[in-house]
C-alpha positions in Angstrom: -68.4 74.6 -46.0 -66.8 78.1 -47.1 -63.2 78.3 -47.3 -63.2 81.1 -44.3 -64.8 78.3 -42.0 -62.6 75.6 -43.4 -59.7 75.2 -40.7 -56.0 76.8 -41.6 -53.2 74.8 -42.1 -50.4 75.9 -39.7 -48.0 78.4 -41.9 -44.6 76.9 -43.1 -41.1 78.1 -43.1 -41.6 77.5 -47.0 -44.5 79.5 -46.9 -43.0 82.5 -46.0 -40.3 82.4 -48.4 -42.1 82.3 -50.8 -44.1 85.0 -49.5 -40.3 86.7 -49.2 -39.4 85.8 -52.2 -36.2 84.2 -51.0 -34.6 80.8 -50.6 -36.3 78.1 -47.9 -32.7 78.3 -45.6 -32.8 82.2 -46.0 -36.3 82.3 -44.1 -35.5 79.7 -41.3 -31.9 82.1 -40.4 -33.6 84.9 -40.7 -36.9 83.4 -38.5 -34.4 81.4 -36.7 -32.2 84.4 -36.3 -28.8 82.9 -36.8 -26.3 82.4 -39.9 -25.8 84.7 -42.2 -28.6 87.0 -43.6 -28.7 90.8 -45.4 -30.9 93.6 -43.4 -32.8 93.4 -46.8 -33.5 90.0 -46.8 -33.9 89.5 -42.8 -37.5 92.3 -43.2 -38.6 90.9 -46.8 -38.9 87.5 -44.4 -40.1 89.1 -40.9 -43.0 91.1 -43.3 -43.8 88.1 -44.6 -44.2 86.3 -41.6 -45.7 88.8 -39.4 -48.9 89.3 -43.0 -49.0 85.3 -42.9 -50.0 85.1 -38.6 -46.8 82.5 -38.7 -46.0 80.5 -35.4 -42.7 78.6 -35.4 -42.7 75.3 -34.6 -41.2 74.9 -31.1 -40.8 71.4 -30.9 -38.5 71.1 -34.2 -37.0 73.8 -32.9 -35.9 72.0 -29.8 -34.8 69.7 -31.7 -32.4 72.1 -33.7 -30.8 74.0 -31.5 -31.6 71.3 -27.7 -33.2 73.8 -26.0 -36.9 74.3 -25.3 -37.2 76.7 -23.0 -39.7 75.0 -21.0 -39.4 73.9 -17.5 -41.4 70.8 -15.9 -43.0 71.4 -12.8 -44.2 68.1 -10.8 -46.8 68.6 -8.1 -48.9 67.1 -5.4 -51.8 68.7 -5.2 -52.6 72.2 -7.5 -55.7 72.5 -5.6 -53.9 73.1 -2.6 -52.8 76.5 -1.8 -49.6 75.9 -1.0 -48.4 74.3 -4.2 -50.2 77.0 -6.0 -47.7 79.9 -4.3 -44.9 78.3 -4.8 -46.1 77.6 -8.7 -47.0 80.9 -9.2 -43.1 82.1 -7.8 -41.7 79.7 -9.9 -43.4 80.6 -13.4 -43.1 84.3 -13.1 -38.9 83.6 -12.3 -39.4 81.5 -15.1 -40.5 84.1 -17.5 -38.6 86.3 -16.3 -35.8 84.6 -17.2 -37.6 83.7 -21.1 -39.1 79.9 -19.7 -42.7 78.5 -20.2 -44.0 76.3 -17.4 -45.5 73.3 -18.4 -47.0 72.2 -14.6 -49.0 68.3 -13.7 -50.6 66.9 -11.1 -50.1 64.0 -9.1 -52.5 63.7 -6.8 -49.6 63.0 -5.1 -49.3 59.7 -6.1 -46.1 57.9 -6.8 -46.6 56.0 -10.5 -48.7 58.9 -11.6 -45.4 61.1 -10.5 -43.4 58.8 -12.6 -45.8 59.4 -15.1 -45.7 63.2 -15.0 -41.9 63.1 -15.4 -42.3 60.7 -18.3 -44.4 62.9 -20.0 -42.2 65.7 -19.6 -39.1 64.1 -20.4 -41.3 63.2 -23.9 -41.6 67.0 -24.4 -38.1 68.4 -24.5 -38.1 70.2 -21.4 -35.0 72.0 -20.5 -34.8 70.9 -16.7 -37.3 69.4 -13.9 -38.7 71.1 -10.8 -40.6 68.2 -9.0 -42.6 68.1 -5.2 -41.7 64.3 -5.1 -44.4 62.2 -3.7 -42.8 59.7 -2.3 -39.1 61.0 -0.1 -38.4 56.8 -0.7 -39.5 55.5 -4.0 -37.6 57.8 -5.9 -36.0 55.6 -8.8 -37.5 57.5 -11.2 -35.5 60.6 -10.5 -32.6 59.2 -9.4 -32.7 58.5 -13.7 -33.1 61.6 -14.7 -30.3 63.0 -12.5 -27.8 60.0 -13.4 -29.2 61.3 -17.2 -27.6 64.9 -16.7 -31.1 66.4 -17.1 -31.3 69.4 -14.3 -33.6 68.4 -11.6 -34.3 70.5 -8.5 -37.0 69.4 -5.5 -39.4 71.7 -4.2 -40.4 71.3 -0.8 -39.0 67.4 -0.1 -36.4 65.9 0.1 -35.5 62.2 -1.2 -33.5 59.6 0.1 -29.9 59.1 -1.1 -30.6 61.9 -4.4 -28.2 64.4 -3.9 -29.8 67.1 -6.1 -30.7 70.6 -5.2 -33.6 71.0 -2.7 -35.6 73.8 -2.4 -37.5 73.3 1.2 -38.2 74.0 5.1 -36.9 73.1 8.0 -40.2 71.5 9.7 -38.6 69.3 12.5 -37.2 72.8 14.1 -40.8 74.7 13.5 -43.0 71.8 14.7 -40.4 71.8 17.6 -41.0 75.6 18.6 -45.3 75.0 18.1 -45.5 72.0 20.2 -43.8 73.7 22.9 -46.4 76.4 22.6 -49.4 73.7 22.8 -47.8 72.2 26.1 -46.5 75.1 27.8 -50.3 76.4 27.8 -51.3 72.9 28.7 -52.2 70.8 26.3 -51.2 67.1 26.8 -53.7 65.5 24.1 -53.0 67.3 20.5 -53.9 65.9 17.0 -52.3 65.9 13.6 -53.8 65.6 10.8 -52.0 64.7 7.4 -53.4 63.9 3.8 -50.3 61.5 3.9 -51.8 58.2 2.4 -49.9 54.9 4.4 -50.9 51.4 4.3 -51.4 51.4 8.5 -51.5 53.2 11.4 -49.1 55.3 12.3 -46.8 54.2 14.8 -44.1 56.4 16.5 -40.1 55.4 14.3 -42.5 54.1 11.8 -40.6 55.1 8.2 -42.6 57.7 6.5 -42.9 58.7 2.5 -43.2 62.8 3.1 -40.0 63.9 4.7 -41.8 66.9 6.1 -44.7 65.0 7.7 -41.6 62.8 9.3 -39.6 66.1 10.1 -43.3 67.7 11.5 -44.0 64.0 13.9 -40.5 63.7 15.0 -40.8 67.8 16.0 -43.4 66.9 18.1 -41.9 63.8 19.2 -38.6 65.5 20.7 -40.7 68.3 22.1 -43.2 66.1 24.7 -39.7 64.2 25.3 -37.8 67.0 26.4 -41.4 68.3 28.2 -41.2 64.3 30.2 -45.1 64.0 28.5 -45.8 60.7 26.5 -46.6 62.1 22.8 -50.4 60.7 21.8 -49.5 58.8 18.9 -53.1 57.7 18.9 -53.6 61.0 18.1 -51.7 61.0 14.8 -54.4 60.8 11.8 -52.9 60.2 8.5 -54.8 59.0 4.7 -56.9 62.3 5.2 -58.2 62.9 2.1 -61.4 64.2 0.5 -63.2 66.7 3.1 -65.9 64.0 4.5 -62.8 62.0 5.5 -61.5 65.1 7.4 -64.5 65.8 8.9 -64.5 62.3 10.0 -61.2 61.8 11.1 -61.8 65.8 13.5 -65.1 64.0 14.7 -63.0 61.1 16.3 -60.2 63.0 18.1 -62.4 65.1 19.3 -65.6 63.1 20.6 -63.6 60.2 21.7 -63.6 59.2 25.8 -60.0 61.3 26.1 -60.5 63.8 22.9 -58.2 66.0 21.3 -58.3 69.6 23.3 -56.2 70.7 20.3 -56.0 70.0 16.5 -52.8 70.9 14.1 -53.7 70.5 10.4 -51.2 70.1 8.1 -52.2 71.8 5.1 -54.8 74.7 4.0 -56.9 72.6 2.7 -57.1 69.9 5.6 -58.2 73.4 7.8 -60.8 74.1 6.5 -62.7 71.0 6.6 -61.5 70.6 10.7 -62.3 74.1 11.6 -66.1 73.0 9.7 -66.4 70.6 11.6 -65.6 72.4 14.9 -68.6 74.6 14.5 -70.7 71.4 13.2 -69.9 69.8 16.7 -70.9 73.2 18.2 -67.5 73.6 19.9 -65.7 76.9 20.3 -62.6 78.1 19.8 -60.5 78.1 21.6 -62.7 77.9 24.4 -63.3 74.1 23.8 -60.2 73.1 21.3 -57.4 74.7 20.2 -56.2 75.1 16.7 -52.9 75.4 14.5 -52.1 75.1 11.1 -49.2 74.9 8.5 -49.4 78.1 5.9 -50.5 81.1 6.1 -53.0 82.4 4.0 -55.2 85.6 3.7 -58.8 83.9 4.8 -56.6 82.3 8.0 -57.0 86.6 9.5 -60.8 86.8 8.5 -61.8 83.9 10.9 -63.0 84.2 14.5 -60.3 84.2 16.3 -57.9 84.5 13.4 -56.0 81.4 13.5 -52.2 80.8 15.1 -50.6 79.3 12.0 -47.0 79.0 10.5 -45.8 80.5 8.0 -43.3 79.4 5.2 -42.1 81.4 2.5 -43.6 79.8 0.0 -43.4 82.3 -3.3 -39.7 82.6 -2.1 -39.0 79.2 -2.3 -40.4 78.6 -5.5 -39.1 81.9 -7.2 -35.1 80.6 -5.4 -36.3 76.9 -6.7 -36.5 77.9 -10.5 -33.6 80.3 -10.2 -31.7 77.6 -9.1 -32.6 74.9 -12.1 -32.5 78.0 -14.5 -28.7 78.3 -13.6 -28.2 74.5 -14.0 -29.9 74.5 -17.1 -27.4 77.5 -18.3 -24.2 75.7 -16.8 -23.8 77.9 -14.7 -22.2 76.5 -11.2 -24.6 76.9 -8.0 -24.8 80.0 -5.7 -22.0 79.9 -3.5 -24.0 80.4 -0.4 -28.0 78.9 -1.1 -30.9 80.9 0.5 -32.1 79.3 3.5 -35.4 78.9 4.4 -37.5 79.3 8.1 -40.7 78.9 9.0 -42.4 80.9 11.9 -44.5 80.5 14.3 -47.5 83.3 14.0 -49.8 83.7 17.6 -53.3 85.0 16.9 -56.5 83.7 18.8 -57.2 80.0 17.8 -54.9 78.3 21.4 -56.1 78.9 24.6 -55.6 76.6 27.8 -56.6 73.3 27.5 -59.9 72.8 28.7 -58.5 69.9 31.6 -56.4 72.7 32.8 -58.2 75.8 33.0 -59.7 75.6 36.0 -56.1 75.9 38.3 -53.7 76.9 35.9 -54.0 80.7 35.9 -50.6 80.8 35.6 -50.3 78.6 32.3 -52.9 81.0 31.1 -50.3 84.0 32.2 -47.7 82.4 30.2 -49.4 82.2 27.1 -50.8 85.4 27.1 -47.4 87.3 27.8 -46.4 84.6 25.1 -48.9 86.2 22.5 -47.9 90.0 23.2 
């Protein structure tokens, strides 16, 4: 094997010092931009480093300085466009401040999240942004907070953990969107989520996700205020892969007392739900109304375009990164934290409930007025 084909060993500070004809200590100071070093020595060292294609050992540097200029990010499902957009907001903001990002996906599994946090701490990240898989099992995050390591929560809160959290008030927007469906005559409203539970949903049950808990609380409050029973039998959790989402959608739409509207808790669920509705030969919104959380470009390209609950996901990611960097740099939190709110965007996927359509011209008129 030729020397050109052999794997080159890493160039060290000693190699740079030898090529620049200076001491190793001088080379280290010039490369690290610290301590006293003459302009001549600095120029020779930097020229030698460029000639040898020297790359600094970031781990060694972080051990010396206590800073790695790296942020660890832990999310539940990077395939979900919600987290993809939030992560883009984090990485764009981090880059502007000289930080790199290490991202770990947990598949919404708490044990995987515990391991992810450990791995990132072992890599000496300067701080962590975590979208907790569980808002209840958060002892590992409490330990991070107690250790003094900068920590920010994204999208979901954690019970009893007093750290900066960047999230939207889901209960309020869920209430608003459910009232909108109720005013259109819908009484059988299905809610489909990927949240994992060991037992079927029951009203008042403690759920792992603060986001899903708040959304369901908002739905239940809207039904109570309307003097109607909430359709708890149509709350379906554990919607994992595309096939399970299709099965759940068939169940809620084909049972004797079917759902007349379906709410999807994220974009991935929405795709499978819409596909299943089409496979069943049903039309949106004539046969079933549809509403989803998050607004993506494709939601405006369907026929009809989809009614959505839009969240400022990119801005939330950017705000989480800014909050974490402030902690890392030892600066106090902003006096007024940015408040984020979701917005119900009315398009064409919600119509009058089929059972109410024949004698409900007033409900239809009300719905058309709201959509203007």
